[in-house]
PyMOL CGO cylinders between C-alpha atoms (Angstrom):
from pymol import cmd
from pymol.cgo import CYLINDER

trace = [
    CYLINDER, -29.77, -7.43, 36.56, -31.92, -5.69, 39.14, 0.3, 1, 1, 1, 1, 1, 1,
    CYLINDER, -31.92, -5.69, 39.14, -30.03, -3.90, 41.92, 0.3, 1, 1, 1, 1, 1, 1,
    CYLINDER, -30.03, -3.90, 41.92, -30.76, -5.44, 45.33, 0.3, 1, 1, 1, 1, 1, 1,
    CYLINDER, -30.76, -5.44, 45.33, -32.13, -2.19, 46.78, 0.3, 1, 1, 1, 1, 1, 1,
    CYLINDER, -32.13, -2.19, 46.78, -34.96, -1.83, 44.25, 0.3, 1, 1, 1, 1, 1, 1,
    CYLINDER, -34.96, -1.83, 44.25, -38.42, -3.05, 45.12, 0.3, 1, 1, 1, 1, 1, 1,
    CYLINDER, -38.42, -3.05, 45.12, -41.72, -2.65, 43.35, 0.3, 1, 1, 1, 1, 1, 1,
    CYLINDER, -41.72, -2.65, 43.35, -43.41, -2.63, 46.73, 0.3, 1, 1, 1, 1, 1, 1,
    CYLINDER, -43.41, -2.63, 46.73, -47.03, -1.81, 47.25, 0.3, 1, 1, 1, 1, 1, 1,
    CYLINDER, -47.03, -1.81, 47.25, -48.69, 0.88, 45.21, 0.3, 1, 1, 1, 1, 1, 1,
    CYLINDER, -48.69, 0.88, 45.21, -51.37, 3.39, 45.95, 0.3, 1, 1, 1, 1, 1, 1,
    CYLINDER, -51.37, 3.39, 45.95, -54.81, 3.02, 44.41, 0.3, 1, 1, 1, 1, 1, 1,
    CYLINDER, -54.81, 3.02, 44.41, -56.79, 6.25, 44.46, 0.3, 1, 1, 1, 1, 1, 1,
    CYLINDER, -56.79, 6.25, 44.46, -59.98, 7.43, 42.74, 0.3, 1, 1, 1, 1, 1, 1,
    CYLINDER, -59.98, 7.43, 42.74, -57.88, 9.78, 40.58, 0.3, 1, 1, 1, 1, 1, 1,
    CYLINDER, -57.88, 9.78, 40.58, -55.71, 6.90, 39.33, 0.3, 1, 1, 1, 1, 1, 1,
    CYLINDER, -55.71, 6.90, 39.33, -58.78, 4.79, 38.51, 0.3, 1, 1, 1, 1, 1, 1,
    CYLINDER, -58.78, 4.79, 38.51, -60.43, 7.72, 36.73, 0.3, 1, 1, 1, 1, 1, 1,
    CYLINDER, -60.43, 7.72, 36.73, -57.29, 8.23, 34.64, 0.3, 1, 1, 1, 1, 1, 1,
    CYLINDER, -57.29, 8.23, 34.64, -57.36, 4.60, 33.48, 0.3, 1, 1, 1, 1, 1, 1,
    CYLINDER, -57.36, 4.60, 33.48, -61.12, 4.65, 32.78, 0.3, 1, 1, 1, 1, 1, 1,
    CYLINDER, -61.12, 4.65, 32.78, -60.70, 7.72, 30.57, 0.3, 1, 1, 1, 1, 1, 1,
    CYLINDER, -60.70, 7.72, 30.57, -57.66, 6.25, 28.81, 0.3, 1, 1, 1, 1, 1, 1,
    CYLINDER, -57.66, 6.25, 28.81, -58.88, 4.63, 25.59, 0.3, 1, 1, 1, 1, 1, 1,
    CYLINDER, -58.88, 4.63, 25.59, -56.97, 1.46, 24.68, 0.3, 1, 1, 1, 1, 1, 1,
    CYLINDER, -56.97, 1.46, 24.68, -58.42, 0.83, 21.23, 0.3, 1, 1, 1, 1, 1, 1,
    CYLINDER, -58.42, 0.83, 21.23, -60.46, 2.32, 18.42, 0.3, 1, 1, 1, 1, 1, 1,
    CYLINDER, -60.46, 2.32, 18.42, -63.64, 0.37, 19.19, 0.3, 1, 1, 1, 1, 1, 1,
    CYLINDER, -63.64, 0.37, 19.19, -65.19, -0.12, 22.63, 0.3, 1, 1, 1, 1, 1, 1,
    CYLINDER, -65.19, -0.12, 22.63, -64.30, -3.48, 24.16, 0.3, 1, 1, 1, 1, 1, 1,
    CYLINDER, -64.30, -3.48, 24.16, -67.04, -6.09, 24.14, 0.3, 1, 1, 1, 1, 1, 1,
    CYLINDER, -67.04, -6.09, 24.14, -68.44, -7.14, 27.51, 0.3, 1, 1, 1, 1, 1, 1,
    CYLINDER, -68.44, -7.14, 27.51, -67.17, -10.23, 29.29, 0.3, 1, 1, 1, 1, 1, 1,
    CYLINDER, -67.17, -10.23, 29.29, -69.21, -12.97, 30.99, 0.3, 1, 1, 1, 1, 1, 1,
    CYLINDER, -69.21, -12.97, 30.99, -70.80, -10.45, 33.38, 0.3, 1, 1, 1, 1, 1, 1,
    CYLINDER, -70.80, -10.45, 33.38, -72.38, -8.63, 30.40, 0.3, 1, 1, 1, 1, 1, 1,
    CYLINDER, -72.38, -8.63, 30.40, -71.24, -5.19, 31.61, 0.3, 1, 1, 1, 1, 1, 1,
    CYLINDER, -71.24, -5.19, 31.61, -69.97, -3.04, 28.70, 0.3, 1, 1, 1, 1, 1, 1,
    CYLINDER, -69.97, -3.04, 28.70, -67.31, -0.32, 28.82, 0.3, 1, 1, 1, 1, 1, 1,
    CYLINDER, -67.31, -0.32, 28.82, -70.04, 2.29, 28.24, 0.3, 1, 1, 1, 1, 1, 1,
    CYLINDER, -70.04, 2.29, 28.24, -71.66, 1.36, 31.58, 0.3, 1, 1, 1, 1, 1, 1,
    CYLINDER, -71.66, 1.36, 31.58, -68.38, 1.99, 33.40, 0.3, 1, 1, 1, 1, 1, 1,
    CYLINDER, -68.38, 1.99, 33.40, -67.91, 5.33, 31.64, 0.3, 1, 1, 1, 1, 1, 1,
    CYLINDER, -67.91, 5.33, 31.64, -71.51, 6.45, 32.21, 0.3, 1, 1, 1, 1, 1, 1,
    CYLINDER, -71.51, 6.45, 32.21, -71.61, 5.62, 35.93, 0.3, 1, 1, 1, 1, 1, 1,
    CYLINDER, -71.61, 5.62, 35.93, -67.97, 6.23, 36.87, 0.3, 1, 1, 1, 1, 1, 1,
    CYLINDER, -67.97, 6.23, 36.87, -68.82, 8.96, 39.40, 0.3, 1, 1, 1, 1, 1, 1,
    CYLINDER, -68.82, 8.96, 39.40, -71.00, 6.48, 41.35, 0.3, 1, 1, 1, 1, 1, 1,
    CYLINDER, -71.00, 6.48, 41.35, -68.56, 3.56, 40.92, 0.3, 1, 1, 1, 1, 1, 1,
    CYLINDER, -68.56, 3.56, 40.92, -65.32, 5.38, 41.69, 0.3, 1, 1, 1, 1, 1, 1,
    CYLINDER, -65.32, 5.38, 41.69, -65.23, 4.97, 45.48, 0.3, 1, 1, 1, 1, 1, 1,
    CYLINDER, -65.23, 4.97, 45.48, -66.50, 1.34, 45.52, 0.3, 1, 1, 1, 1, 1, 1,
    CYLINDER, -66.50, 1.34, 45.52, -63.98, 0.40, 42.79, 0.3, 1, 1, 1, 1, 1, 1,
    CYLINDER, -63.98, 0.40, 42.79, -61.16, 2.07, 44.75, 0.3, 1, 1, 1, 1, 1, 1,
    CYLINDER, -61.16, 2.07, 44.75, -62.00, 0.03, 47.86, 0.3, 1, 1, 1, 1, 1, 1,
    CYLINDER, -62.00, 0.03, 47.86, -62.44, -3.17, 45.84, 0.3, 1, 1, 1, 1, 1, 1,
    CYLINDER, -62.44, -3.17, 45.84, -59.09, -2.78, 44.06, 0.3, 1, 1, 1, 1, 1, 1,
    CYLINDER, -59.09, -2.78, 44.06, -57.31, -1.96, 47.33, 0.3, 1, 1, 1, 1, 1, 1,
    CYLINDER, -57.31, -1.96, 47.33, -58.77, -5.11, 48.84, 0.3, 1, 1, 1, 1, 1, 1,
    CYLINDER, -58.77, -5.11, 48.84, -57.76, -7.26, 45.85, 0.3, 1, 1, 1, 1, 1, 1,
    CYLINDER, -57.76, -7.26, 45.85, -54.24, -5.84, 45.93, 0.3, 1, 1, 1, 1, 1, 1,
    CYLINDER, -54.24, -5.84, 45.93, -54.06, -6.72, 49.63, 0.3, 1, 1, 1, 1, 1, 1,
    CYLINDER, -54.06, -6.72, 49.63, -55.33, -10.28, 48.96, 0.3, 1, 1, 1, 1, 1, 1,
    CYLINDER, -55.33, -10.28, 48.96, -52.86, -10.79, 46.14, 0.3, 1, 1, 1, 1, 1, 1,
    CYLINDER, -52.86, -10.79, 46.14, -55.26, -12.49, 43.74, 0.3, 1, 1, 1, 1, 1, 1,
    CYLINDER, -55.26, -12.49, 43.74, -58.29, -11.82, 41.57, 0.3, 1, 1, 1, 1, 1, 1,
    CYLINDER, -58.29, -11.82, 41.57, -61.81, -13.19, 42.04, 0.3, 1, 1, 1, 1, 1, 1,
    CYLINDER, -61.81, -13.19, 42.04, -62.42, -16.51, 40.31, 0.3, 1, 1, 1, 1, 1, 1,
    CYLINDER, -62.42, -16.51, 40.31, -65.30, -14.93, 38.35, 0.3, 1, 1, 1, 1, 1, 1,
    CYLINDER, -65.30, -14.93, 38.35, -62.78, -12.59, 36.73, 0.3, 1, 1, 1, 1, 1, 1,
    CYLINDER, -62.78, -12.59, 36.73, -60.78, -15.58, 35.51, 0.3, 1, 1, 1, 1, 1, 1,
    CYLINDER, -60.78, -15.58, 35.51, -63.59, -16.69, 33.22, 0.3, 1, 1, 1, 1, 1, 1,
    CYLINDER, -63.59, -16.69, 33.22, -63.91, -15.25, 29.74, 0.3, 1, 1, 1, 1, 1, 1,
    CYLINDER, -63.91, -15.25, 29.74, -66.03, -15.34, 26.62, 0.3, 1, 1, 1, 1, 1, 1,
    CYLINDER, -66.03, -15.34, 26.62, -63.76, -16.71, 23.89, 0.3, 1, 1, 1, 1, 1, 1,
    CYLINDER, -63.76, -16.71, 23.89, -64.38, -15.10, 20.52, 0.3, 1, 1, 1, 1, 1, 1,
    CYLINDER, -64.38, -15.10, 20.52, -62.79, -16.20, 17.24, 0.3, 1, 1, 1, 1, 1, 1,
    CYLINDER, -62.79, -16.20, 17.24, -61.28, -13.39, 15.16, 0.3, 1, 1, 1, 1, 1, 1,
    CYLINDER, -61.28, -13.39, 15.16, -60.48, -13.96, 11.48, 0.3, 1, 1, 1, 1, 1, 1,
    CYLINDER, -60.48, -13.96, 11.48, -56.82, -13.33, 10.56, 0.3, 1, 1, 1, 1, 1, 1,
    CYLINDER, -56.82, -13.33, 10.56, -56.32, -14.10, 6.86, 0.3, 1, 1, 1, 1, 1, 1,
    CYLINDER, -56.32, -14.10, 6.86, -56.77, -16.75, 4.19, 0.3, 1, 1, 1, 1, 1, 1,
    CYLINDER, -56.77, -16.75, 4.19, -59.82, -18.96, 3.78, 0.3, 1, 1, 1, 1, 1, 1,
    CYLINDER, -59.82, -18.96, 3.78, -62.53, -18.18, 6.29, 0.3, 1, 1, 1, 1, 1, 1,
    CYLINDER, -62.53, -18.18, 6.29, -63.56, -21.86, 6.25, 0.3, 1, 1, 1, 1, 1, 1,
    CYLINDER, -63.56, -21.86, 6.25, -60.25, -22.98, 7.84, 0.3, 1, 1, 1, 1, 1, 1,
    CYLINDER, -60.25, -22.98, 7.84, -60.16, -22.97, 11.65, 0.3, 1, 1, 1, 1, 1, 1,
    CYLINDER, -60.16, -22.97, 11.65, -56.40, -22.29, 11.65, 0.3, 1, 1, 1, 1, 1, 1,
    CYLINDER, -56.40, -22.29, 11.65, -57.04, -18.90, 10.02, 0.3, 1, 1, 1, 1, 1, 1,
    CYLINDER, -57.04, -18.90, 10.02, -58.68, -17.62, 13.20, 0.3, 1, 1, 1, 1, 1, 1,
    CYLINDER, -58.68, -17.62, 13.20, -57.20, -16.45, 16.47, 0.3, 1, 1, 1, 1, 1, 1,
    CYLINDER, -57.20, -16.45, 16.47, -59.10, -16.38, 19.72, 0.3, 1, 1, 1, 1, 1, 1,
    CYLINDER, -59.10, -16.38, 19.72, -59.50, -13.44, 22.06, 0.3, 1, 1, 1, 1, 1, 1,
    CYLINDER, -59.50, -13.44, 22.06, -60.68, -13.66, 25.65, 0.3, 1, 1, 1, 1, 1, 1,
    CYLINDER, -60.68, -13.66, 25.65, -63.33, -11.17, 26.67, 0.3, 1, 1, 1, 1, 1, 1,
    CYLINDER, -63.33, -11.17, 26.67, -63.10, -10.76, 30.44, 0.3, 1, 1, 1, 1, 1, 1,
    CYLINDER, -63.10, -10.76, 30.44, -64.96, -8.53, 32.88, 0.3, 1, 1, 1, 1, 1, 1,
    CYLINDER, -64.96, -8.53, 32.88, -64.47, -4.80, 32.26, 0.3, 1, 1, 1, 1, 1, 1,
    CYLINDER, -64.47, -4.80, 32.26, -63.54, -4.45, 35.95, 0.3, 1, 1, 1, 1, 1, 1,
    CYLINDER, -63.54, -4.45, 35.95, -60.87, -7.15, 35.54, 0.3, 1, 1, 1, 1, 1, 1,
    CYLINDER, -60.87, -7.15, 35.54, -59.47, -5.27, 32.54, 0.3, 1, 1, 1, 1, 1, 1,
    CYLINDER, -59.47, -5.27, 32.54, -59.37, -2.02, 34.53, 0.3, 1, 1, 1, 1, 1, 1,
    CYLINDER, -59.37, -2.02, 34.53, -57.60, -3.69, 37.47, 0.3, 1, 1, 1, 1, 1, 1,
    CYLINDER, -57.60, -3.69, 37.47, -55.11, -5.31, 35.09, 0.3, 1, 1, 1, 1, 1, 1,
    CYLINDER, -55.11, -5.31, 35.09, -54.36, -1.93, 33.48, 0.3, 1, 1, 1, 1, 1, 1,
    CYLINDER, -54.36, -1.93, 33.48, -53.70, -0.42, 36.93, 0.3, 1, 1, 1, 1, 1, 1,
    CYLINDER, -53.70, -0.42, 36.93, -51.19, -3.15, 37.76, 0.3, 1, 1, 1, 1, 1, 1,
    CYLINDER, -51.19, -3.15, 37.76, -49.62, -3.04, 34.30, 0.3, 1, 1, 1, 1, 1, 1,
    CYLINDER, -49.62, -3.04, 34.30, -49.24, 0.73, 34.54, 0.3, 1, 1, 1, 1, 1, 1,
    CYLINDER, -49.24, 0.73, 34.54, -47.52, 0.44, 37.92, 0.3, 1, 1, 1, 1, 1, 1,
    CYLINDER, -47.52, 0.44, 37.92, -45.12, -2.26, 36.68, 0.3, 1, 1, 1, 1, 1, 1,
    CYLINDER, -45.12, -2.26, 36.68, -44.24, -0.31, 33.51, 0.3, 1, 1, 1, 1, 1, 1,
    CYLINDER, -44.24, -0.31, 33.51, -43.66, 2.88, 35.53, 0.3, 1, 1, 1, 1, 1, 1,
    CYLINDER, -43.66, 2.88, 35.53, -41.40, 0.97, 37.94, 0.3, 1, 1, 1, 1, 1, 1,
    CYLINDER, -41.40, 0.97, 37.94, -39.43, -0.63, 35.10, 0.3, 1, 1, 1, 1, 1, 1,
    CYLINDER, -39.43, -0.63, 35.10, -39.10, 2.68, 33.25, 0.3, 1, 1, 1, 1, 1, 1,
    CYLINDER, -39.10, 2.68, 33.25, -38.17, 4.76, 36.32, 0.3, 1, 1, 1, 1, 1, 1,
    CYLINDER, -38.17, 4.76, 36.32, -35.42, 2.29, 37.24, 0.3, 1, 1, 1, 1, 1, 1,
    CYLINDER, -35.42, 2.29, 37.24, -34.08, 1.95, 33.67, 0.3, 1, 1, 1, 1, 1, 1,
    CYLINDER, -34.08, 1.95, 33.67, -35.00, -1.74, 33.56, 0.3, 1, 1, 1, 1, 1, 1,
    CYLINDER, -35.00, -1.74, 33.56, -36.50, -1.56, 30.06, 0.3, 1, 1, 1, 1, 1, 1,
    CYLINDER, -36.50, -1.56, 30.06, -34.18, -1.30, 27.09, 0.3, 1, 1, 1, 1, 1, 1,
    CYLINDER, -34.18, -1.30, 27.09, -34.68, 1.84, 25.00, 0.3, 1, 1, 1, 1, 1, 1,
    CYLINDER, -34.68, 1.84, 25.00, -34.87, -0.58, 22.05, 0.3, 1, 1, 1, 1, 1, 1,
    CYLINDER, -34.87, -0.58, 22.05, -37.98, -2.29, 23.45, 0.3, 1, 1, 1, 1, 1, 1,
    CYLINDER, -37.98, -2.29, 23.45, -40.93, -1.46, 21.21, 0.3, 1, 1, 1, 1, 1, 1,
    CYLINDER, -40.93, -1.46, 21.21, -43.68, -3.92, 22.07, 0.3, 1, 1, 1, 1, 1, 1,
    CYLINDER, -43.68, -3.92, 22.07, -46.35, -3.14, 24.68, 0.3, 1, 1, 1, 1, 1, 1,
    CYLINDER, -46.35, -3.14, 24.68, -45.11, 0.41, 25.34, 0.3, 1, 1, 1, 1, 1, 1,
    CYLINDER, -45.11, 0.41, 25.34, -46.90, 3.69, 24.63, 0.3, 1, 1, 1, 1, 1, 1,
    CYLINDER, -46.90, 3.69, 24.63, -45.52, 5.75, 21.75, 0.3, 1, 1, 1, 1, 1, 1,
    CYLINDER, -45.52, 5.75, 21.75, -43.65, 2.66, 20.51, 0.3, 1, 1, 1, 1, 1, 1,
    CYLINDER, -43.65, 2.66, 20.51, -44.78, 0.39, 17.72, 0.3, 1, 1, 1, 1, 1, 1,
    CYLINDER, -44.78, 0.39, 17.72, -43.55, -2.06, 15.14, 0.3, 1, 1, 1, 1, 1, 1,
    CYLINDER, -43.55, -2.06, 15.14, -43.41, 0.89, 12.74, 0.3, 1, 1, 1, 1, 1, 1,
    CYLINDER, -43.41, 0.89, 12.74, -41.06, 2.78, 15.12, 0.3, 1, 1, 1, 1, 1, 1,
    CYLINDER, -41.06, 2.78, 15.12, -38.95, -0.34, 15.49, 0.3, 1, 1, 1, 1, 1, 1,
    CYLINDER, -38.95, -0.34, 15.49, -38.70, -0.73, 11.72, 0.3, 1, 1, 1, 1, 1, 1,
    CYLINDER, -38.70, -0.73, 11.72, -37.71, 2.93, 11.25, 0.3, 1, 1, 1, 1, 1, 1,
    CYLINDER, -37.71, 2.93, 11.25, -35.05, 2.62, 13.96, 0.3, 1, 1, 1, 1, 1, 1,
    CYLINDER, -35.05, 2.62, 13.96, -33.66, -0.54, 12.35, 0.3, 1, 1, 1, 1, 1, 1,
    CYLINDER, -33.66, -0.54, 12.35, -33.56, 1.01, 8.85, 0.3, 1, 1, 1, 1, 1, 1,
    CYLINDER, -33.56, 1.01, 8.85, -31.88, 4.12, 10.28, 0.3, 1, 1, 1, 1, 1, 1,
    CYLINDER, -31.88, 4.12, 10.28, -29.23, 2.07, 12.14, 0.3, 1, 1, 1, 1, 1, 1,
    CYLINDER, -29.23, 2.07, 12.14, -28.53, -0.07, 9.05, 0.3, 1, 1, 1, 1, 1, 1,
    CYLINDER, -28.53, -0.07, 9.05, -28.28, 3.02, 6.82, 0.3, 1, 1, 1, 1, 1, 1,
    CYLINDER, -28.28, 3.02, 6.82, -25.77, 4.67, 9.16, 0.3, 1, 1, 1, 1, 1, 1,
    CYLINDER, -25.77, 4.67, 9.16, -23.71, 1.47, 9.40, 0.3, 1, 1, 1, 1, 1, 1,
    CYLINDER, -23.71, 1.47, 9.40, -23.68, 0.99, 5.60, 0.3, 1, 1, 1, 1, 1, 1,
    CYLINDER, -23.68, 0.99, 5.60, -22.79, 4.65, 5.02, 0.3, 1, 1, 1, 1, 1, 1,
    CYLINDER, -22.79, 4.65, 5.02, -19.83, 4.17, 7.38, 0.3, 1, 1, 1, 1, 1, 1,
    CYLINDER, -19.83, 4.17, 7.38, -18.87, 1.00, 5.45, 0.3, 1, 1, 1, 1, 1, 1,
    CYLINDER, -18.87, 1.00, 5.45, -19.60, -1.36, 8.37, 0.3, 1, 1, 1, 1, 1, 1,
    CYLINDER, -19.60, -1.36, 8.37, -20.88, -4.89, 7.92, 0.3, 1, 1, 1, 1, 1, 1,
    CYLINDER, -20.88, -4.89, 7.92, -24.53, -5.29, 8.87, 0.3, 1, 1, 1, 1, 1, 1,
    CYLINDER, -24.53, -5.29, 8.87, -26.07, -8.56, 10.02, 0.3, 1, 1, 1, 1, 1, 1,
    CYLINDER, -26.07, -8.56, 10.02, -29.78, -8.71, 10.86, 0.3, 1, 1, 1, 1, 1, 1,
    CYLINDER, -29.78, -8.71, 10.86, -31.45, -11.66, 12.53, 0.3, 1, 1, 1, 1, 1, 1,
    CYLINDER, -31.45, -11.66, 12.53, -35.23, -11.88, 12.76, 0.3, 1, 1, 1, 1, 1, 1,
    CYLINDER, -35.23, -11.88, 12.76, -37.36, -14.25, 14.81, 0.3, 1, 1, 1, 1, 1, 1,
    CYLINDER, -37.36, -14.25, 14.81, -41.02, -14.98, 14.17, 0.3, 1, 1, 1, 1, 1, 1,
    CYLINDER, -41.02, -14.98, 14.17, -42.80, -15.65, 17.45, 0.3, 1, 1, 1, 1, 1, 1,
    CYLINDER, -42.80, -15.65, 17.45, -46.25, -15.73, 15.86, 0.3, 1, 1, 1, 1, 1, 1,
    CYLINDER, -46.25, -15.73, 15.86, -47.43, -18.82, 17.74, 0.3, 1, 1, 1, 1, 1, 1,
    CYLINDER, -47.43, -18.82, 17.74, -45.10, -18.62, 20.76, 0.3, 1, 1, 1, 1, 1, 1,
    CYLINDER, -45.10, -18.62, 20.76, -47.73, -17.48, 23.25, 0.3, 1, 1, 1, 1, 1, 1,
    CYLINDER, -47.73, -17.48, 23.25, -50.33, -19.97, 22.05, 0.3, 1, 1, 1, 1, 1, 1,
    CYLINDER, -50.33, -19.97, 22.05, -48.17, -22.82, 23.35, 0.3, 1, 1, 1, 1, 1, 1,
    CYLINDER, -48.17, -22.82, 23.35, -46.84, -21.48, 26.67, 0.3, 1, 1, 1, 1, 1, 1,
    CYLINDER, -46.84, -21.48, 26.67, -47.71, -23.64, 29.66, 0.3, 1, 1, 1, 1, 1, 1,
    CYLINDER, -47.71, -23.64, 29.66, -49.18, -21.23, 32.21, 0.3, 1, 1, 1, 1, 1, 1,
    CYLINDER, -49.18, -21.23, 32.21, -48.47, -23.63, 35.08, 0.3, 1, 1, 1, 1, 1, 1,
    CYLINDER, -48.47, -23.63, 35.08, -44.76, -23.84, 34.16, 0.3, 1, 1, 1, 1, 1, 1,
    CYLINDER, -44.76, -23.84, 34.16, -44.56, -20.08, 33.54, 0.3, 1, 1, 1, 1, 1, 1,
    CYLINDER, -44.56, -20.08, 33.54, -46.06, -19.25, 36.96, 0.3, 1, 1, 1, 1, 1, 1,
    CYLINDER, -46.06, -19.25, 36.96, -43.82, -21.83, 38.63, 0.3, 1, 1, 1, 1, 1, 1,
    CYLINDER, -43.82, -21.83, 38.63, -40.77, -20.27, 37.00, 0.3, 1, 1, 1, 1, 1, 1,
    CYLINDER, -40.77, -20.27, 37.00, -41.89, -16.76, 37.98, 0.3, 1, 1, 1, 1, 1, 1,
    CYLINDER, -41.89, -16.76, 37.98, -42.47, -17.81, 41.59, 0.3, 1, 1, 1, 1, 1, 1,
    CYLINDER, -42.47, -17.81, 41.59, -38.89, -19.06, 41.89, 0.3, 1, 1, 1, 1, 1, 1,
    CYLINDER, -38.89, -19.06, 41.89, -37.44, -15.84, 40.46, 0.3, 1, 1, 1, 1, 1, 1,
    CYLINDER, -37.44, -15.84, 40.46, -36.05, -13.16, 42.74, 0.3, 1, 1, 1, 1, 1, 1,
    CYLINDER, -36.05, -13.16, 42.74, -38.35, -10.55, 41.15, 0.3, 1, 1, 1, 1, 1, 1,
    CYLINDER, -38.35, -10.55, 41.15, -41.48, -12.34, 42.36, 0.3, 1, 1, 1, 1, 1, 1,
    CYLINDER, -41.48, -12.34, 42.36, -40.33, -12.22, 45.98, 0.3, 1, 1, 1, 1, 1, 1,
    CYLINDER, -40.33, -12.22, 45.98, -39.53, -8.50, 45.85, 0.3, 1, 1, 1, 1, 1, 1,
    CYLINDER, -39.53, -8.50, 45.85, -43.11, -7.58, 44.98, 0.3, 1, 1, 1, 1, 1, 1,
    CYLINDER, -43.11, -7.58, 44.98, -45.59, -7.14, 47.79, 0.3, 1, 1, 1, 1, 1, 1,
    CYLINDER, -45.59, -7.14, 47.79, -48.43, -8.29, 45.58, 0.3, 1, 1, 1, 1, 1, 1,
    CYLINDER, -48.43, -8.29, 45.58, -48.86, -11.11, 43.13, 0.3, 1, 1, 1, 1, 1, 1,
    CYLINDER, -48.86, -11.11, 43.13, -51.78, -11.67, 40.85, 0.3, 1, 1, 1, 1, 1, 1,
    CYLINDER, -51.78, -11.67, 40.85, -53.03, -15.24, 40.66, 0.3, 1, 1, 1, 1, 1, 1,
    CYLINDER, -53.03, -15.24, 40.66, -53.61, -16.19, 37.03, 0.3, 1, 1, 1, 1, 1, 1,
    CYLINDER, -53.61, -16.19, 37.03, -54.27, -19.96, 37.45, 0.3, 1, 1, 1, 1, 1, 1,
]
cmd.load_cgo(trace, "trace")
């Protein structure tokens, strides 16, 4: 439950914040360009020239409360998971969006995670989508907790859920509708339109 006095509010977008996120590597290989054809290397090479225009653009988008329609398009690329490569079901799809869209998304995500962390709204047992947390950390924590419980002669029950396909079947329209009726949505001064 979120205390009534807490609000995410607006957040500052400065050249320093943008530079921090540009320099922050999110993967081992550079992301492929989206429909605009602009690669990550272009952003890194010309960041000194792009910093002020990007700051003004992101401030404007935050004020508007939605992203440009061009940023909502993506190049869909199949990525092989496992099994027979001839079976379509053995592939997952990834959406390659504009590098500027990805940067803006990381800014917003960073602000939301900071807000949730600073206000103790994320469980310390949350491992997904957080820095310095992984499935490996979660597994080690679980094994440690079970070992301590068994050593103290306590009964241990573990329940596991496999959400492998959960996000492939979520209705975005219903999810956004549900979010818009929640009290959290109305406390934020910005909302990103993901229709």
